C-alpha positions as CSV (number, residue, x, y, z in Angstrom):
1,M,0.0,0.1,0.0
2,T,1.4,3.3,-0.8
3,Y,0.5,6.0,1.7
4,K,-0.1,9.7,1.0
5,L,-0.5,11.3,4.5
6,L,1.1,10.8,7.9
7,A,-0.9,12.3,10.9
8,L,0.9,12.8,14.1
9,N,-0.4,13.8,17.6
10,I,2.0,16.1,19.6
11,D,1.9,15.2,23.4
12,G,3.0,11.8,24.1
13,T,3.9,11.2,20.4
14,I,6.1,13.8,18.9
15,L,7.2,15.3,22.2
16,K,9.3,13.4,24.8
17,S,8.4,13.8,28.5
18,N,10.9,16.5,28.8
19,S,8.5,18.6,25.9
20,R,11.5,18.3,23.6
21,I,11.6,17.1,20.1
22,S,14.4,14.5,19.3
23,K,16.7,15.1,16.4
24,Q,15.6,11.5,15.2
25,T,12.1,12.6,15.3
26,K,12.8,15.7,13.1
27,D,15.0,13.9,10.8
28,A,12.1,11.4,10.3
29,I,9.6,13.7,9.5
30,E,12.1,15.5,7.0
31,Y,12.5,11.9,5.4
32,V,8.9,11.0,5.0
33,K,8.2,14.8,3.5
34,G,10.9,13.9,1.0
35,K,8.9,11.0,0.1
36,G,6.4,13.2,-1.0
37,V,4.2,12.3,1.8
38,Y,1.5,15.0,3.2
39,V,2.5,15.6,7.2
40,T,-0.1,16.9,9.5
41,L,-0.4,17.4,13.3
42,A,-3.5,16.1,14.8
43,T,-3.7,17.4,18.5
44,S,-5.8,18.7,21.5
45,R,-3.5,21.8,21.4
46,P,-4.8,25.2,20.3
47,F,-3.7,26.4,16.8
48,P,-1.1,28.7,17.9
49,S,0.8,26.1,20.0
50,A,0.6,23.3,17.2
51,K,2.0,25.7,14.9
52,K,5.1,26.6,17.1
53,I,5.7,22.7,17.1
54,A,4.9,22.5,13.3
55,K,7.4,25.2,12.7
56,A,10.1,23.4,14.6
57,L,9.5,20.3,12.5
58,K,9.5,22.5,9.2
59,V,6.0,21.2,8.6
60,D,4.0,24.1,6.8
61,S,0.9,22.1,6.1
62,C,-2.8,22.5,7.4
63,L,-2.9,21.3,11.0
64,I,-5.8,19.4,13.0
65,T,-6.2,21.3,16.3
66,N,-8.5,21.7,19.2
67,D,-9.4,18.0,18.8
68,G,-10.6,18.7,15.2
69,A,-12.5,21.9,15.6
70,F,-10.0,24.1,14.1
71,I,-8.1,23.1,10.8
72,A,-6.0,25.7,9.2
73,E,-2.5,26.5,7.8
74,N,-3.0,30.1,8.6
75,A,-5.0,30.9,11.4
76,D,-6.7,33.6,9.3
77,E,-7.9,31.1,6.5
78,P,-9.0,28.1,8.3
79,I,-10.7,25.3,6.1
80,F,-12.7,24.1,9.0
81,V,-14.2,25.9,12.1
82,R,-16.5,24.5,14.5
83,K,-17.2,26.6,17.6
84,M,-19.4,26.2,20.6
85,K,-22.1,29.0,20.6
86,E,-21.6,31.7,23.2
87,E,-24.5,30.7,25.4
88,K,-23.4,27.0,25.3
89,A,-20.0,27.9,26.6
90,L,-21.5,30.1,29.1
91,Q,-23.8,27.0,30.0
92,V,-20.9,24.7,30.4
93,V,-18.8,26.9,32.5
94,D,-21.8,27.7,34.7
95,I,-21.9,23.9,35.7
96,L,-18.2,23.3,35.9
97,E,-17.7,26.3,38.4
98,R,-19.6,24.6,40.8
99,Y,-17.1,22.0,41.2
100,D,-13.4,21.7,42.3
101,C,-11.8,21.9,38.8
102,H,-9.4,24.1,36.8
103,I,-11.3,25.4,33.7
104,R,-9.6,26.8,30.4
105,V,-11.7,28.3,27.8
106,L,-9.7,28.1,24.6
107,D,-10.0,30.8,21.7
108,E,-8.0,30.9,18.8
109,E,-5.4,33.3,19.9
110,Y,-5.7,33.0,23.9
111,S,-7.3,31.3,26.6
112,I,-9.2,32.2,29.9
113,G,-8.6,30.2,33.2
114,N,-9.8,30.1,36.5
115,K,-7.9,30.6,39.8
116,V,-8.0,27.5,42.0
117,R,-8.3,27.9,45.5
118,Q,-5.9,24.8,47.0
119,R,-6.3,23.3,50.4
120,N,-3.9,25.6,52.0
121,H,-6.5,28.4,51.0
122,L,-3.8,29.8,48.6
123,I,-5.0,31.1,45.2
124,A,-3.0,29.1,42.7
125,K,-3.2,29.9,39.0
126,M,-3.4,26.3,37.5
127,T,-2.0,25.3,34.1
128,I,-3.0,22.8,31.6
129,G,-0.1,22.3,29.2
130,V,-1.1,23.7,25.9
131,G,2.2,25.4,25.0
132,D,4.5,28.5,25.5
133,P,2.5,31.3,27.0
134,L,4.4,33.8,24.9
135,F,2.8,32.4,21.8
136,Y,-0.7,31.3,23.4
137,P,-1.6,33.8,26.4
138,I,-3.3,32.8,29.5
139,R,-5.7,35.0,31.3
140,F,-6.6,34.0,34.7
141,V,-9.7,35.3,36.3
142,D,-11.3,34.6,39.7
143,S,-14.7,33.6,37.6
144,V,-14.8,32.3,34.2
145,C,-18.4,32.7,34.0
146,E,-18.5,36.1,35.0
147,Q,-16.1,36.8,32.7
148,L,-17.8,35.1,29.8
149,M,-21.0,37.1,30.6
150,Q,-19.1,40.3,30.4
151,E,-17.1,39.3,27.4
152,P,-19.1,36.4,25.5
153,I,-16.9,34.0,23.5
154,A,-17.6,31.2,21.1
155,P,-14.7,29.1,21.8
156,P,-13.8,25.8,19.6
157,K,-13.0,24.0,23.0
158,I,-13.1,24.1,26.7
159,Q,-10.8,22.1,29.0
160,V,-11.4,20.8,32.4
161,Q,-9.0,19.0,34.9
162,F,-11.0,17.7,37.9
163,F,-9.2,17.1,41.2
164,D,-11.9,14.7,42.7
165,K,-13.5,11.9,41.2
166,E,-16.9,12.5,42.7
167,D,-16.9,16.1,41.4
168,Q,-16.1,14.6,38.1
169,K,-18.9,12.2,38.2
170,K,-21.5,14.6,39.3
171,A,-20.3,17.4,36.8
172,N,-20.3,15.0,33.7
173,K,-24.1,13.7,34.7
174,Q,-25.2,17.2,35.1
175,M,-23.6,18.1,31.6
176,E,-25.1,15.0,29.7
177,E,-28.5,15.7,31.4
178,N,-28.6,19.7,30.7
179,V,-26.2,20.6,27.9
180,M,-27.1,19.4,24.5
181,G,-24.9,19.4,21.4
182,I,-21.5,18.9,23.2
183,R,-19.3,16.2,23.2
184,M,-16.8,15.4,26.5
185,L,-13.6,13.6,25.4
186,E,-11.4,12.2,28.3
187,S,-7.8,12.7,27.2
188,A,-6.0,12.0,30.3
189,P,-7.2,10.7,34.0
190,G,-9.6,13.7,35.1
191,R,-9.0,16.0,32.0
192,F,-11.7,16.3,29.7
193,E,-11.9,18.3,26.2
194,I,-15.3,19.5,25.6
195,V,-16.2,20.4,21.9
196,S,-19.2,20.5,19.9
197,A,-21.2,17.5,18.9
198,G,-19.6,15.9,15.9
199,V,-15.9,17.4,16.5
200,S,-13.2,14.9,16.6
201,K,-9.5,14.3,15.3
202,A,-11.1,11.5,13.1
203,R,-13.7,13.8,11.7
204,G,-10.8,16.8,11.2
205,L,-8.8,14.1,9.3
206,Q,-11.6,13.0,7.3
207,T,-12.3,16.8,6.4
208,L,-8.6,17.4,5.5
209,G,-8.5,14.3,3.4
210,Q,-11.4,15.2,1.4
211,Y,-9.7,18.8,0.9
212,L,-6.3,17.2,-0.2
213,G,-8.0,14.3,-2.3
214,I,-6.5,11.7,-0.2
215,R,-8.5,8.3,0.9
216,A,-8.5,7.3,4.6
217,D,-6.6,4.2,3.4
218,E,-4.2,6.0,2.2
219,M,-3.2,7.7,5.4
220,V,-1.0,6.5,8.4
221,A,-2.0,8.0,11.8
222,I,0.2,7.6,15.1
223,G,-0.8,8.7,18.5
224,S,-1.0,7.7,22.3
225,Q,-4.1,9.5,23.7
226,N,-7.7,8.2,24.1
227,T,-8.6,11.1,21.8
228,D,-6.6,9.4,19.0
229,V,-8.8,6.3,19.2
230,E,-11.2,7.1,16.5
231,M,-8.6,8.6,14.2
232,I,-6.3,5.6,14.3
233,N,-9.3,3.2,13.9
234,Q,-10.2,4.6,10.5
235,V,-7.0,5.0,8.8
236,G,-5.3,2.6,6.2
237,L,-2.5,2.1,9.2
238,G,-3.3,3.1,12.7
239,V,-0.2,3.1,14.8
240,A,0.2,3.1,18.7
241,M,3.1,4.7,20.6
242,G,4.7,2.3,23.1
243,N,3.3,4.6,25.9
244,A,-0.3,4.8,24.4
245,T,-3.2,4.0,26.5
246,E,-4.9,0.6,26.2
247,S,-7.6,1.8,24.2
248,V,-5.4,3.2,21.5
249,K,-3.2,0.0,21.5
250,E,-6.4,-2.0,21.2
251,V,-7.5,-0.5,18.0
252,A,-4.0,0.0,16.5
253,D,-2.7,-2.0,13.5
254,W,0.8,-1.3,14.5
255,L,2.7,-0.7,17.6
256,T,5.9,1.4,17.8
257,R,8.2,2.2,20.5
258,S,7.6,5.0,23.2
259,N,8.1,8.6,22.9
260,E,11.3,8.1,25.1
261,Q,12.7,5.4,22.6
262,N,11.9,7.6,19.3
263,G,8.9,5.7,18.5
264,V,8.0,8.1,15.4
265,S,11.5,7.7,14.0
266,Y,11.2,3.8,14.2
267,M,7.7,3.9,12.8
268,V,8.7,5.9,9.9
269,K,11.8,4.2,9.0
270,E,9.8,0.7,9.2
271,V,6.6,1.8,7.4
272,F,7.9,4.1,4.6
273,R,11.6,3.0,3.8
274,K,10.3,0.9,0.8
275,Q,7.9,3.4,-0.4
276,L,9.0,5.4,-3.6
277,R,8.4,9.0,-3.9
278,L,5.0,10.1,-4.8
279,P,4.5,11.8,-8.0
280,L,4.4,15.7,-7.8
């Protein structure tokens, strides 16, 4: 099979645990680009953060960001955007603020986060890793709900990190019963990505494939998080990192090494070394 597109997650896939990209990974992506393969990133991160990683990899293609809610090569000219309506975002945040959690409302160019009161009663500015704040600034407020009432936002995504499992269960149940038209994706223990219904990395990859004229069976996707499951399950070759969750490994066609063992580089060499350069 000749593969025409390679989609890679960022966290737990391209990045090592120290948030760095190895030379082997950079070389592997340059190698597969040299074969004429279209390389994209499919990530939970917002576009500015993903674009910074893409620049480091010398990838100048369309990126699937915000779990598929925003797809673009340039932020000003997206090929697909699916935002929550302002009132829906407010409804979600209103429920979340009743529980012990860190909330992050992600817009295209910045995010709004709540200050979390820790057990020692100090106010902490909790952060969920979405990249360099110089490239994607974070605005911390006492109440995200009050902020959205004053300055409504229609965000591509809302992130939440729960600190208590019971709070998580209650909040999720309340969300399911009262908020229609959203989807909650658990990306890590206690962490959820909340997007509009129908949004996913898998759907984003389908959209990009239609835009480029590339079929799903001509794609390779590699990831490590639960939000990668559908994407990996739908492509011609779905690859799980060695450090991937069990859900990802169960649906993958191929298991590579971990991100600490240059799993992307190993996979690229094994899968693409016999493939001839694609015609222009």
